[in-house]
C-alpha positions in Angstrom: -13.3 -18.8 105.6 -9.6 -17.9 105.3 -10.0 -14.9 107.5 -11.5 -17.0 110.2 -8.5 -19.3 110.4 -6.4 -19.4 113.5 -3.2 -19.6 111.5 -1.6 -16.2 110.9 0.0 -17.2 107.6 -3.3 -18.4 106.2 -4.9 -15.0 107.0 -1.9 -13.1 105.6 -2.2 -15.1 102.3 -5.9 -14.3 102.1 -5.2 -10.5 102.6 -2.6 -10.5 99.7 -4.9 -12.6 97.5 -7.9 -10.5 98.0 -5.8 -7.3 97.5 -4.4 -8.6 94.2 -8.0 -9.4 93.0 -9.2 -6.0 93.7 -6.2 -4.2 92.3 -6.4 -6.2 89.0 -10.2 -5.8 88.4 -11.2 -2.6 90.4 -8.3 -0.3 90.0 -10.2 2.9 89.9 -12.2 2.4 93.1 -9.8 0.3 95.1 -8.5 1.9 98.3 -6.6 0.5 101.2 -7.3 2.2 104.6 -6.4 1.4 108.1 -9.3 0.6 110.4 -9.2 2.1 113.8 -10.5 0.2 116.9 -13.4 2.6 117.6 -14.9 2.2 114.1 -18.1 0.3 113.5 -16.9 -1.3 110.2 -17.2 -5.2 110.1 -14.0 -6.7 111.4 -12.8 -9.8 109.7 -10.4 -11.0 112.4 -9.0 -9.7 115.7 -5.1 -9.8 115.5 -3.2 -11.7 118.0 0.1 -10.5 119.5 2.0 -12.0 116.7 -0.1 -10.1 114.1 0.5 -6.8 116.1 4.2 -7.2 115.3 3.3 -7.3 111.6 0.7 -4.4 111.7 1.7 -2.7 114.9 0.1 0.3 116.9 -3.6 0.7 117.3 -4.4 -0.5 113.8 -6.5 -3.6 113.9 -6.5 -4.7 110.3 -6.7 -3.8 106.7 -10.2 -3.0 105.5 -11.1 -2.5 101.8 -13.1 0.8 102.1 -13.6 3.9 99.8 -16.0 1.9 99.2 -14.7 -1.1 97.4 -16.9 -2.0 94.3 -17.2 -4.8 91.8 -15.1 -7.9 92.6 -13.8 -6.4 95.8 -17.4 -5.9 96.9 -18.2 -9.5 95.8 -15.4 -10.8 98.1 -16.7 -8.7 101.0 -20.3 -9.9 100.5 -19.2 -13.6 100.3 -17.3 -13.1 103.5 -20.4 -11.8 105.1 -22.5 -14.7 103.9 -22.3 -18.4 104.6 -20.9 -19.1 101.2 -17.4 -20.6 101.0 -15.4 -18.7 98.4 -12.9 -20.4 96.1 -10.7 -19.1 93.4 -13.1 -20.7 90.8 -15.9 -18.3 91.7 -14.3 -15.4 90.0 -11.3 -16.8 88.1 -13.1 -16.3 84.7 -13.5 -12.6 85.1 -11.5 -10.8 82.3 -10.9 -7.1 83.1 -11.2 -6.4 79.3 -14.7 -7.8 79.2 -15.9 -5.2 81.7 -15.9 -2.6 78.9 -18.2 -4.8 76.8 -22.0 -4.3 77.4 -22.8 -7.9 76.6 -20.1 -9.4 78.7 -21.0 -7.1 81.6 -24.6 -8.2 81.5 -23.6 -11.9 81.8 -21.5 -11.1 84.7 -24.3 -9.3 86.4 -26.7 -12.2 86.0 -24.0 -14.8 86.9 -23.0 -13.1 90.2 -26.4 -11.7 91.2 -26.9 -14.6 93.5 -23.6 -14.0 95.2 -24.8 -10.6 96.7 -23.1 -8.2 94.4 -25.0 -5.1 95.1 -24.0 -2.6 92.4 -22.4 -4.6 89.5 -23.3 -1.9 87.0 -20.4 0.2 88.3 -18.0 -2.3 86.9 -18.1 -0.2 83.7 -15.9 2.4 85.2 -12.8 0.2 85.5 -12.1 0.5 81.7 -11.0 4.0 82.2 -8.0 3.2 84.3 -4.8 1.4 83.3 -4.4 -1.6 85.7 -0.5 -1.2 85.9 -0.8 2.6 86.8 -3.5 2.0 89.5 -1.7 -1.0 90.9 1.6 1.0 91.4 -0.4 3.9 93.0 -2.0 1.4 95.4 1.4 -0.1 96.1 2.9 3.3 96.9 -0.1 4.1 99.2 0.1 0.7 100.8 3.8 1.0 101.6 3.4 4.5 103.0 0.7 3.4 105.2 2.8 0.5 106.4 5.6 2.8 107.2 3.2 5.0 109.3 2.1 1.9 111.1 5.6 0.8 111.9 6.4 4.3 113.0 3.6 4.0 115.6 5.2 1.0 117.0 7.9 3.1 118.8 10.1 0.1 119.1 12.7 0.3 116.2 14.6 3.5 116.4 16.1 3.1 112.8 12.7 2.8 111.2 11.4 5.8 113.1 14.4 7.9 111.9 14.0 6.6 108.4 10.3 7.6 108.4 10.9 11.0 110.0 13.5 12.0 107.4 10.8 11.2 104.6 7.8 12.6 106.4 7.0 15.3 103.7 7.4 12.6 100.9 5.1 10.2 102.6 2.5 13.0 103.1 2.5 13.6 99.4 2.2 10.0 98.6 -0.8 9.2 100.8 -2.7 12.4 99.9 -4.4 15.1 102.1 -7.2 12.8 103.4 -4.9 10.1 104.7 -2.4 12.7 106.0 -5.1 14.3 108.2 -6.4 10.8 109.2 -3.2 8.9 109.9 -0.1 11.1 109.6 -1.1 14.0 111.9 -1.9 11.7 114.9 1.5 10.0 114.4 3.3 13.5 114.2 1.4 14.7 117.4 2.3 11.5 119.3 6.0 11.5 118.5 6.6 15.2 118.9 5.0 14.8 122.4 6.7 11.7 123.5 9.6 10.6 121.2 13.3 11.3 121.7 15.0 14.6 120.8 16.6 13.4 117.7 13.2 12.2 116.1 11.6 15.6 117.1 14.5 17.5 115.4 14.0 15.6 112.1 10.2 16.1 112.1 10.0 19.8 113.0 11.6 21.2 109.8 9.1 19.2 107.7 6.0 20.4 109.5 5.6 23.3 107.1 5.6 20.9 104.1 2.9 18.8 105.7 0.9 22.0 106.6 1.1 23.4 103.2 -0.2 20.2 101.7 -3.4 20.1 103.8 -4.1 23.7 104.9 -6.3 24.6 101.7 -8.6 21.7 102.7 -11.1 22.9 105.4 -10.5 19.8 107.5 -6.8 20.2 106.9 -6.8 24.0 108.0 -8.6 23.0 111.2 -6.2 20.2 111.8 -3.2 22.6 111.5 -4.8 24.8 114.2 -6.0 21.9 116.4 -3.2 19.5 116.1 0.1 21.1 114.9 -0.1 24.4 116.8 -0.6 23.0 120.3 2.3 20.6 119.7 4.6 23.3 118.5 3.5 25.5 121.3 4.8 22.9 123.8 8.2 22.6 122.0 8.8 26.3 122.2 9.9 25.7 125.8 11.7 22.4 125.2 14.9 22.1 127.3 16.8 21.4 124.1 17.9 24.7 122.4 17.9 23.1 119.0 14.3 21.9 119.4 13.0 25.3 120.7 14.7 27.1 117.9 13.3 24.8 115.3 9.8 25.0 116.9 9.9 28.8 116.6 10.8 28.6 112.9 7.9 26.1 112.4 5.5 28.5 114.2 6.7 31.4 112.1 6.2 29.4 108.9 2.8 28.0 109.9 1.7 31.6 110.5 2.1 32.4 106.9 -0.7 29.8 106.1 -3.3 31.3 108.5 -5.6 34.1 107.9 -4.8 37.5 109.5 -7.6 37.0 112.1 -6.3 33.5 113.1 -2.8 34.9 113.4 -4.0 37.2 116.1 -6.3 34.5 117.7 -3.9 31.6 117.8 -0.2 32.6 117.0 -0.1 35.9 118.9 -2.0 34.3 121.8 0.6 31.6 122.1 3.5 34.0 122.1 1.8 36.4 124.6 1.3 33.6 127.0 5.0 33.0 127.0 5.8 36.8 127.3 3.6 37.0 130.4 5.2 34.1 132.3 6.8 36.1 135.1 8.4 33.0 136.8 10.3 31.7 133.8 13.0 33.9 132.2 13.6 31.6 129.2 9.8 31.7 128.3 10.0 35.4 128.1 13.2 35.4 126.0 11.6 32.9 123.6 8.6 35.2 123.3 10.8 38.2 122.4 12.5 36.2 119.7 9.2 34.9 118.3 7.8 38.4 118.3 10.7 39.6 116.1 10.2 36.7 113.7 6.5 37.1 113.5 6.4 40.9 113.3 6.2 41.1 109.5 3.7 38.3 109.3 1.4 39.8 112.0 1.3 43.1 110.2 1.2 46.8 111.0 -2.0 46.9 113.0 -1.2 43.9 115.3 2.4 45.2 115.9 1.1 48.7 116.9 -1.6 47.3 119.2 0.1 44.4 120.9 3.7 43.6 119.8 5.1 47.1 120.4 3.7 47.4 123.9 5.1 43.9 124.8 8.5 45.1 123.6 8.2 48.3 125.8 7.4 46.2 128.9 10.2 43.8 128.1 12.7 46.7 127.8 11.8 47.4 131.6 12.2 43.8 132.7 14.3 43.3 135.7 16.2 40.5 134.2 19.3 41.6 132.2 18.9 38.8 129.7 15.5 39.7 128.8 16.5 43.4 128.2 19.4 42.3 126.0 17.3 39.9 124.0 14.7 42.7 123.5 17.5 44.9 122.2 18.7 42.3 119.8 15.1 41.6 118.5 14.0 45.2 118.3 14.5 46.1 114.6 11.8 43.9 112.8 9.1 45.5 115.0 10.4 49.0 114.2 10.4 48.3 110.4 6.8 47.0 110.6 5.1 49.8 112.3 4.4 53.3 110.8 7.2 55.9 110.9 5.1 58.2 113.1 4.4 55.4 115.6 8.1 54.5 115.6 9.3 58.0 116.3 6.7 58.6 119.0 6.7 55.3 120.9 9.7 53.1 119.9 12.6 55.5 119.5 12.4 56.7 123.2 12.6 53.0 124.0 15.7 52.5 122.0 17.3 55.6 123.6 16.5 54.2 127.0 18.1 50.8 126.1 21.2 52.7 124.9 21.6 54.0 128.5 20.9 50.8 130.3 23.1 50.1 133.4 24.1 46.7 132.0 26.8 47.2 129.3 25.9 44.2 127.1 22.5 45.8 126.6 24.2 49.1 125.5 26.5 47.0 123.2 23.5 45.4 121.7 22.0 48.7 121.1 25.1 50.0 119.3 25.0 47.0 117.0 21.5 47.8 115.7 22.2 51.6 115.4 22.6 51.4 111.6 19.3 49.4 111.2 17.5 51.8 113.4 18.9 54.7 111.3 17.5 53.2 108.2 14.1 53.3 109.7 14.4 56.9 110.8 14.0 59.9 108.6 17.1 61.8 107.7 16.5 64.8 110.1 16.3 62.2 113.0 19.6 60.6 111.9 21.4 64.0 111.7 20.3 65.1 115.2 19.0 62.4 117.6 20.9 59.4 116.4 24.1 61.3 116.0 23.8 62.3 119.7 23.2 58.7 120.6 26.2 57.6 118.7 28.5 60.2 120.5 27.2 58.9 123.8 28.1 55.4 122.7 31.6 56.6 121.7 32.1 58.2 125.1 30.8 55.2 127.0 32.6 54.0 130.0 32.8 50.4 128.7 35.7 49.8 126.1 33.4 47.1 124.6 30.7 49.6 123.8 33.2 52.1 122.6 34.8 49.5 120.2 31.3 48.4 119.0 30.5 52.1 118.2 33.6 52.4 116.0 32.7 49.2 114.2 29.4 50.8 113.3 30.9 54.2 112.4 31.5 53.7 108.6 28.0 52.3 108.0 26.4 55.0 110.1 28.3 57.7 108.2 27.0 56.1 104.9 23.4 56.3 106.3 23.9 60.1 106.6 24.6 60.5 102.9 22.9 63.6 101.6 22.5 65.2 105.0 24.6 67.3 107.4 27.4 65.2 108.8 28.9 66.1 112.2 32.7 66.9 111.8 33.4 64.9 115.0 32.2 61.6 113.3 34.8 62.3 110.5 37.5 62.8 113.0 36.6 59.5 114.7 36.9 57.8 111.3 40.4 59.1 110.7 41.4 57.7 114.0 41.0 54.3 112.5 44.3 55.0 110.5 46.7 52.1 110.9 49.4 54.5 112.0 47.5 55.4 115.2 45.3 52.3 115.6 46.6 48.7 116.0 43.2 46.8 116.3 43.0 44.6 113.2 39.1 44.5 113.4 38.9 48.3 113.2 41.4 48.5 110.4 39.5 45.9 108.5 36.3 47.8 109.1 37.9 51.0 108.0 39.0 49.5 104.7 35.7 47.9 104.0 33.6 50.9 104.6 36.1 53.6 103.1 34.3 53.8 99.6 30.9 54.3 101.3 32.2 56.9 103.7 33.9 58.7 100.8 30.6 58.6 98.8 28.7 60.1 101.8 31.3 62.9 102.3 31.9 63.6 98.6 35.1 64.0 96.6 35.8 67.3 98.4 36.8 65.4 101.5 39.4 63.3 99.7 42.2 65.4 101.1 41.0 64.6 104.6 40.8 60.9 104.0 43.7 60.5 101.7 46.3 59.8 104.3 44.1 57.2 106.0 43.7 55.4 102.6 47.5 55.5 101.9 48.1 54.0 105.4 45.6 51.2 104.6 47.5 50.5 101.3 50.8 50.1 103.2 49.2 47.8 105.9 50.5 44.2 105.5 47.2 42.4 106.0 45.9 40.2 103.2 42.3 40.9 103.9 42.8 44.7 103.8 44.7 44.5 100.5 42.0 42.3 99.0 39.2 44.7 100.2 41.0 47.8 98.8 41.7 46.0 95.4 38.0 45.1 95.1 37.0 48.7 95.7 39.5 50.9 94.1 37.4 51.4 90.9 34.6 52.7 93.1 36.9 55.3 94.7 38.1 56.2 91.1 34.5 57.0 90.1 34.0 59.3 93.2 37.2 61.3 93.1 37.4 61.7 89.3 40.0 61.4 86.5 42.7 64.0 87.7 43.2 62.3 91.2 43.0 58.9 89.6 45.9 59.7 87.3 48.0 61.3 90.0 47.4 59.1 93.0 45.4 55.9 92.2 47.0 54.9 89.0 50.2 53.6 90.7 48.2 51.9 93.5 46.1 49.9 90.9 49.3 48.8 89.0 50.8 47.6 92.3 47.5 45.4 92.8 47.8 44.0 89.3 51.5 43.1 89.9 50.7 41.3 93.2 49.7 37.7 92.7 47.4 37.7 95.7 45.4 40.7 94.6 45.6 40.5 90.7 42.5 38.4 90.3 40.4 40.9 92.4 41.8 44.1 90.8 41.7 42.6 87.2 37.9 41.9 87.6 37.1 45.6 87.7 39.9 47.0 85.6 37.5 47.9 82.7 35.4 50.1 85.2 38.6 51.8 86.5 39.7 52.6 82.8 36.4 54.4 82.2 37.6 57.2 84.5 41.0 57.6 82.7 41.6 59.6 79.5 42.5 57.7 76.3 46.2 58.0 76.6 46.4 56.4 80.0 44.0 53.7 78.8 46.3 52.7 75.9 49.0 52.0 78.5 46.9 49.4 80.3 46.4 47.3 77.0 50.0 46.0 77.3 49.3 45.2 80.9 46.2 43.2 80.0 48.0 41.4 77.3 50.8 40.5 79.7 48.3 39.3 82.4 46.6 37.0 79.6 50.0 35.6 78.5 51.1 34.8 82.0 47.9 33.1 83.0 48.6 29.7 81.5 47.9 28.0 84.8 45.3 30.5 86.0 42.2 30.1 83.7 40.1 32.4 85.9 42.1 35.5 84.7 41.3 34.6 81.1 37.7 34.0 82.1 37.6 37.4 83.6 38.7 38.9 80.3 36.3 36.7 78.3 33.4 38.0 80.4 34.3 41.7 80.0 35.7 41.7 76.4 32.8 43.9 75.2 33.4 46.4 77.9 37.0 46.7 77.0 36.1 47.0 73.3 33.9 49.9 74.0 36.6 51.8 75.7 38.7 52.2 72.5 38.4 53.1 68.8 37.9 50.5 66.1 41.6 50.3 65.0 42.7 49.9 68.6 40.2 47.1 69.1 41.4 45.3 65.9 45.1 45.7 66.8 45.0 44.7 70.5 41.8 43.2 71.7 40.7 41.2 68.7 43.8 38.8 68.7 43.2 38.1 72.5 39.5 37.4 71.7 40.3 34.9 68.8 42.9 33.2 70.8 40.5 32.6 73.8 37.9 31.0 71.4 40.4 28.1 71.4 41.2 28.1 75.1 41.8 24.9 77.0 39.0 25.8 79.5 35.5 25.3 78.4 34.3 28.1 80.7 36.5 30.6 78.9 35.4 29.4 75.4 31.8 29.5 76.2 32.0 33.0 77.7 34.1 34.2 74.8 31.4 32.9 72.4 28.8 35.0 74.0 30.8 38.2 73.4 31.6 37.6 69.7 28.5 39.2 68.3 29.2 42.4 70.3 32.8 42.5 69.2 31.8 42.0 65.6 29.2 44.8 65.8 31.9 47.2 67.2 34.1 46.4 64.3 31.4 46.7 61.7 32.1 50.3 60.8 35.3 49.1 59.2 34.1 46.5 56.6 37.5 44.9 56.3 37.7 44.3 60.0 34.2 43.0 60.2 34.7 40.6 57.2 37.9 39.3 58.9 35.9 38.4 62.1 33.1 36.7 60.1 35.7 34.7 57.9 37.4 33.4 61.1 33.9 32.3 62.6 33.1 30.5 59.3 36.4 28.7 59.3 35.5 27.1 62.6 32.5 25.5 60.7 34.8 23.7 58.3 37.2 22.6 61.0 38.1 18.9 61.3 38.0 19.2 65.1 34.5 18.8 66.4 35.2 21.1 69.3 35.6 24.0 66.8 32.4 23.3 65.1 30.6 23.2 68.5 32.2 26.7 69.2 30.8 27.8 65.9 27.4 26.9 67.0 27.7 28.8 70.3 28.8 31.8 68.4 25.9 31.5 66.1 23.6 31.5 69.2 24.8 35.0 70.0 24.3 36.3 66.4 20.8 34.8 66.2 19.4 38.1 67.7 20.7 39.9 64.6 18.5 38.5 61.8 20.1 40.2 58.9 23.7 39.4 59.7 22.9 35.9 60.7 21.0 35.0 57.5 23.7 36.6 55.3 26.8 35.0 56.9 25.9 32.1 59.1 22.6 30.5 58.5 23.6 28.1 55.8 26.6 26.7 57.7 24.5 26.7 61.0 21.8 24.5 59.4 24.4 22.2 57.7 25.5 20.9 61.1 22.2 19.0 61.5 24.0 16.3 59.5 27.3 16.3 61.5 28.6 12.9 62.4 29.4 13.8 66.0 26.6 13.5 68.4 27.6 16.3 70.7 27.6 18.8 67.7 24.0 17.9 66.7 23.0 17.9 70.4 24.4 21.5 70.8 22.4 22.5 67.7 19.2 21.0 69.1 19.7 22.8 72.5 20.3 26.2 70.8 17.1 25.8 68.7 15.2 24.7 71.7 16.4 27.8 73.6 15.6 30.1 70.7 12.1 28.8 70.4 11.5 29.0 74.1 12.6 32.6 74.2 10.5 33.3 70.9 13.5 34.7 69.2 13.6 36.7 66.0 14.3 33.6 63.9 11.6 31.4 65.7 9.4 31.7 62.5 12.1 31.3 60.0 11.2 28.5 57.5 14.6 27.1 57.4 14.8 27.0 61.2 11.4 25.3 61.4 12.3 22.7 58.6 15.7 22.0 60.5 13.7 21.2 63.7 11.4 18.9 61.7 14.5 17.1 60.2 16.2 16.7 63.5 13.1 14.8 64.9 14.3 11.9 62.7 17.8 11.8 64.3 19.1 8.5 65.4 20.3 9.8 68.8 17.7 9.7 71.6 19.2 12.9 73.2 18.8 14.9 70.1 15.3 13.7 69.6 14.2 14.6 73.1 15.7 18.1 72.9 14.3 18.9 69.4 10.9 17.5 70.4 10.9 20.1 73.2 11.8 22.8 70.6 9.0 21.7 68.4 6.5 21.9 71.3 7.7 25.4 72.0 7.1 26.4 68.4 3.6 24.8 68.5 2.9 26.7 71.7 4.0 29.9 70.2 1.7 29.4 67.2 -1.2 28.5 69.5 -0.7 31.6 71.5 -0.7 33.8 68.3 -3.9 32.1 67.0 -5.6 32.7 70.4 -4.6 36.3 70.4 -5.9 36.8 66.9 -9.2 35.1 67.8 -9.5 37.3 70.9 -8.8 40.4 68.8 -11.4 39.3 66.3 -14.0 38.7 69.0 -13.3 42.1 70.6 -13.7 43.8 67.2 -17.1 42.0 66.7 -18.3 43.0 70.1 -17.2 46.6 69.5 -18.9 46.5 66.1 -15.6 47.3 64.3 -16.5 45.6 61.1 -14.1 46.4 58.2 -16.0 48.0 55.3 -14.2 47.3 52.2 -14.6 49.6 49.2 -13.2 49.2 45.7 -9.9 50.7 46.5 -9.5 48.8 49.7 -10.2 45.5 47.8 -7.4 46.3 45.3 -5.1 47.1 48.2 -6.0 43.8 50.0 -5.6 41.9 46.7 -2.0 43.4 46.2 -1.2 42.5 49.8 -2.2 38.9 49.3 -0.3 38.6 46.0 2.8 39.9 47.8 2.4 37.4 50.6 1.9 34.5 48.2 5.0 35.6 46.2 7.0 35.8 49.4 5.9 32.2 50.4 6.9 30.9 46.9 10.3 32.7 47.2 11.0 31.2 50.6 10.0 27.7 49.4 12.4 28.1 46.5 15.0 29.5 48.9 14.7 26.4 50.9 15.3 24.1 47.9 18.2 26.2 46.8 19.8 26.1 50.3 19.4 22.3 50.4 21.2 22.1 47.0 23.8 24.5 48.2 24.4 22.5 51.4 24.9 19.3 49.4 27.5 20.9 47.2 29.4 22.6 50.1 33.1 21.6 50.5 32.6 21.3 54.2 29.9 18.8 53.9 32.1 16.8 51.5 34.9 16.9 54.0 32.5 15.6 56.6 31.5 12.8 54.3 35.1 11.9 53.6 36.0 11.9 57.2 33.1 9.5 58.0 34.1 7.2 55.1 37.8 7.2 56.2 36.6 6.5 59.8 34.5 3.5 58.9 37.2 2.1 56.5 39.8 2.4 59.2 37.6 0.7 61.6 
C-alpha cells in the first residue's frame, strides 16, 4: 500500500520502516541488495526522476533478498497479497520470544493466514545479537549507497571520496557484493572517468583483486574485468596513469597461476611489443617485461621474453633501444647462467657499441649489475674489455659514466685477477688531477671496497689518493671518509693504522661536522689498535661526552656501544673510566639515552663480575634506584631489571624482591612499566616465565585500579596461559606418540623407588616455593623502601 503511493516521501518512509523491522527481528538472514533492471525479481515501484537522484545510476530500488526470512518475509508476502498491512499486524512480536518454543508455535499459528511460508526458521534469530547485526547492516547499506552515488557520475567530490576508500569499501561489502556491484563501477570509471579518478583507483586495484581472487567467480572477474581495463590504460596518454597501470598489472600477475600469466599477462605485453606503428607502446612493453620477468619465471623468460629483448635491441628507433638497455638486467637475472652467456651477453655487448651514445651510456650504467650475473672468469676477461672500450669511448658522457662505475666494477672483481689499467684509472680520480666533484665523491665512496678487492698490499698505491681526499674541502667527501675509516683500518692492519690513520681519525673527532659519524664507529676502530693506543682514546671519549650537553646523540651513541667499549679493556680500566660514564648516563636528561643505557647494564655488570667488589658496587647502585624518591629512577630500575631477567641466578639473588615490590608503587607509570616488562617476558617465554613469584605478581596486578595496567597485565596472563597450553599439548602429543610406538614404561622395584624419590623431591620443592612466597610477602611489607613509599603517599594526601 505504501510502496504504491505516488508520493516519494511516503515510499521512502515505508522503506526505512520495513528495513528497521527486518533488522530488529531477522538480523541473521537480513540482506540489503541492489536490484538491477534486468532481474526478474518482483518490483515494488518504478522510481521517478526525483527518486533517481536519491538512488542514482541503473539501480531501480532496494530489494530484501538473501532471501529474507521471518518478519521480512511476512512483509513481502503481505505486499504481494491484497492485504493492507498496518503496524499492529506485527507490533506484538518480541525477538526474545523467538527462542521460546511455545511462543514460536503461537506466532506460527497466528501468522499462518498471512502467507508466512517458513516461520520455523525464526528460531535462528536467537543466535545473533541485534545490535551487532544492525551495525553490520548499516555499514553494508552505507557502502552500497556510496557505490550508487559513485555511479551517478555527477558530483566530482563524492567520486573522489569514494575512490580514495575503494579498498575499504570492498572489505565492508564482502567478496560477493564486490564482484556484483563494485567491479562494474571500477570498470566503468577506469574506462570513462577523468584522469584524477583513475589515478586514485589504480593503486587500490591490487587490494580489491586480493580480496576476491581466491573465490572462483572472483578469479574469473579479475581476468575478465580488471585485466582488460588495465590493458587499455597501459597506453594512456597520461604518463602517471600508464605507469600506475603497469604496476597494477605486475601486482595482479602475482595472483594468477603460472599458466594464466603466460596466457593473459604475457599476451597483453606481447601485443604492445609487436605494435610496429606506435613507439610508445613498444617502450611500455619493454618496461613491463622487465617488471614481470621475475613473476613470469625462468621458462617463459627463456622462451619468449629474452627473444623479445633481442628484437628490441635491433629496433630502428633509438628510444626503444635505450629503453631496452635500461630494462635488460631483470631478464638476465631470471634466466639460467648458461642461457645468459650464450644468448643475452652478446646482445649487451652489441648495445655497448650502439651508434647512439645515450644507448652506450645506458649500457655503462648497468655494467656492474651485469657483472653480478656473470661468473668471475667472464668479469675478468669479457667485461673488463667492455669497460676499457667504454673508457676509450668518443663521447665524454660515456667516458664519465664509465669512471662513475669503476669503483663498483673493481669491487665485483674481488678474488680474481684485476687488470692493472683499471687501478691506474682509479688513481686518476685523485682530487689533485681531477676537479669533477661527482668523480671525487665516487672515489671517496667506493675507496674501502676497492681497497678490499685489491688487498692491503696495494695500500701504498692508493695511499696518496686517500690523503688527497682527506684534504679536499668538500663536506660530503669528509663525511663519507669519516664513516668508512674503521673499515679501512680493518683492511690495512694495526701498524699502518697507528702510523697513518690514527691522526686522521682524531682530526675527524675534533671536527664538529664529522664527530658524530666518526664517533659512531670508534669502538670498531679501536679493535685494530694495541692496548696502549686504546687507553689514549678513553680521555677523548670522556671529553666528547662532557662536551655533548647540547648534543644528546653523541651520548646516545656511547650508550648503544657501552658493552663494545667495555670488552676492549681489562676489568680495572672499565671500572675506572667506563663505569662512571655509564652510571652518569643512567640519569641523562634524554629518555633515549637512559633507555639504551639500561639495556647495556647487564652486560657491563657481567664484565665486572670477576672482581666481586666492582660487581657489588654496580648492583648496589642499581638497588639504590629502587628506593629513590624520584619515580623516574624507579622506572629506570625496572628497565635495568628487564635486562637482568635473562640471568635467573643473579636476578633472583639481587633484584627479584625489589622488582616485585613495585607492583604497589603509587605512580601509575611505574606500575605500567612493570606490567609491560612482564608482558614482554611472558610473550618471549623468558627464563622466569614459570617463576611462582612472577606468576603471582601477574595475578595481583590484575586487580590494579588503573585500566592501562589491567589491559597490559591481562595480555601477559594470556601469554602465560598460551605457554602452558602449548606445553600440555606437546606432552599429550609425546604421550600419544609413545603409545603408538608401543613405548610403554616398564617399572620395576628399583624404578618405583626412584620415581617415588623424584615425586617427594618435587613436592618438597613446591612447599619450599610456597613458603618462599610467604616469606617474600612478609619481607616486602617490612622493607624500608615500601615504608618510604607509604609515608610519601600519606604526606601527599595530607598536603592535598
